[in-house]
N, C-alpha and C positions, 0 to 999 in steps of 0.2 A: 628111419627106423621104424621096424614092422611092429604089429602089435604085442608080439609075446617076446619081443625085446626089452619093450617097456617098462621100465624099472618104478613100481607104484608103492607109495607109504600113505596107508589107512592111518589117518590120526584120530582115534574113536575108540571111544570109553565104553558106552554101553555093548553088553555084550550079544543083546538079541541083534541089535543094530550092525554092530561089527561082522558077526557069523552071517546076516543077510548079505551084507556088501562084500564078505569074501567067497559065499558063495556063487553069485551073480559073476564075481570076475572067474571062479574056475569054471563057471557053466560057458563062459566067453572064452576061456583058454587063455586069462590074461592073470592067473594066480601066482605061475611061476616063480615071479620076480616081483612079488606081493610081502610087506613089510607093513605090521600092523604097531602102531604107538598108543598107549591110553589117555596120555596126557602130552600137553603142548610144551614143555621142556623135554619130554622123552623123544617127540616128534624134531623139534629144531636141533636136537642133539647127532639123531638119524641125518637130517639133511645137511647138518655143518658137517660131516663124514662124507657127505656125495651118494647116501644111500639111494636116491630115487631120482628119477625125471619127471615123476608129475606126485601131485600131493590129493589125496582127499581127507576134506578137512571138515571134523565136525564143528558146529561152532559151539557147544557147551560141553567142556571140558573141565574137568577136577579144578586145575590150577589157571582157568582164563574162560573166557564167554563173550558172544558175541560178535560186533565189527572189532575189538581189540584183538581178538584169536586171529581174525586174517591179515589184520594189520602188522600182525607181530610177524606170521610166515611170508607173508607178499613182502612186507619192508625189510624182512632179514633176508630174503632171495627172491629179488626182481626178476630175474631170468629166468624161476619154475614156475611151470603152471602150476594151476590152483583151482580146485572145482571143490566149491562149497556144499558139503550134504547136512541138512537141518531138519528137523520135524515142526517146523513152525512154517507155514505156507506163508510168506509174508511180504509180498513183490516190493514195497520198499524197502525191507533189509534184504535183498537180492541185488538191488540194484547197486546200493551203497556195497555192497559185498564185490561187484562188479569196480565200482568206481577207485575201491582200494588195492585193486590189484588182481582178482580172482578171475578165472576165466570163464566159469559156467556158476550156476546154481541150482540145486535140485533137491526136492523135494522128500525127504525119504517116505516110502510108500506108496510114491505118484512116479516112478520110472520101472524101467525091465534092465534084465541084466543087457542085452543088446543094445537098448538105450545109453544105458553106464558106459560101454564101450566105446560106442561112437562119440559120446561125450569126451572119452579120456582120447580117443584120436584127434578128434576138432582140437580138444584144447591146447594138444601139444604141439599139433601144425599151426596153430593160430598164433603161439608165443614162439615158437622157433621163426616166424615171420616176422613179427613183432621185434623182438631180439635183432634181427638180422638190418630191420629199419632204423631203429635205435642206435646200433652201431655204425651206420654209413652216415647217420645223422651229424654223429658225433665225430667222425672223421671230418666229416665236412666243414663240422664248427672249428676244428681243429685246421683244418688247412686256409677255411677265413681268416683264420688272429694272422697267418701268417702274410697275408695280400696286404699290398698299400695300394691304394686308390690315388690318383691325381684328379682333383674335381676343382671346380670354378676360375675365375681368370687367372694368367701367368701375365703379368707384364713383360713385355719382350723387344727387346731392340729391333726396330725395323732392320738395323745396319747388318750389325755382328751378331745377331741372333742372342745375345746373354738375355738370361733374365734373372728379375731385378727381386729379391727375397724379400721379406717379412723385413729385417731387418734394414732393409734399405740400401744392400750391397748388390754388385751386378756378378751373376757367374755363369760358367759354362752351360749350355743346355743339358748337355750329358751328366754332367754334376748334379746339375739340381735334380733333373728324372731321377738317376740312380740311388742318388741320396732320399727321396721320397717314393719311391718306386722298388718291385724286384727286378726291374730290367735291365739288362744288361747289353753293353753296346759293344759293335763290331764294325770296321773302320774300313772303306772302300771310295769307289768313286762312280757315279751314275755313269750314264752312256755319253750324257751332253757335256758333264766337265771333266771326262776321261778324253772327251775329242779337242774341246778345250788345253786341257794340261796338254796332249801331244803336239797339239799346234804351236803351245807355247814355248817348246824345245826344239822345234825346229829352226 
């Protein structure tokens, strides 16, 4: 995804802040696919319609404020990269926003258009990598659910090689292993047994 194709949703109600952000995006060549919403409800509706690849989120909206705003967007759209933009230079709040799923935290008036464009690009790339990682972990977890592993001691007859079950009965080794794992058996003769079988037929 190149910069110009990134669909940006600006969730900002303050007219001057929105105007500045849109100007920065325009200067960076990122305004072609930019949409603005002035409320959390409007932003969530736009995201639900699949209107954005990234959200620029103000924390103080008419219908939501603070970390609740971050939780609503990041919780509702966990695969979406989110950059929080606020007028509060509060590092602790920024860290909490990152913990709640935001990719970055920018203080209004303390970044340039170039820095905003870089933050957007990095946020999208980081989130894509994170989503791929989480998808791989989920697939591995699903695979592990289907894997059965034999552990511990198996009481085995030294003569016939049958295995004693926990119920005290003796069963063929192949049957026991097939029941407690995903192993499949095919049968044949090793070289020594094959030669022995040939000799017994002569």
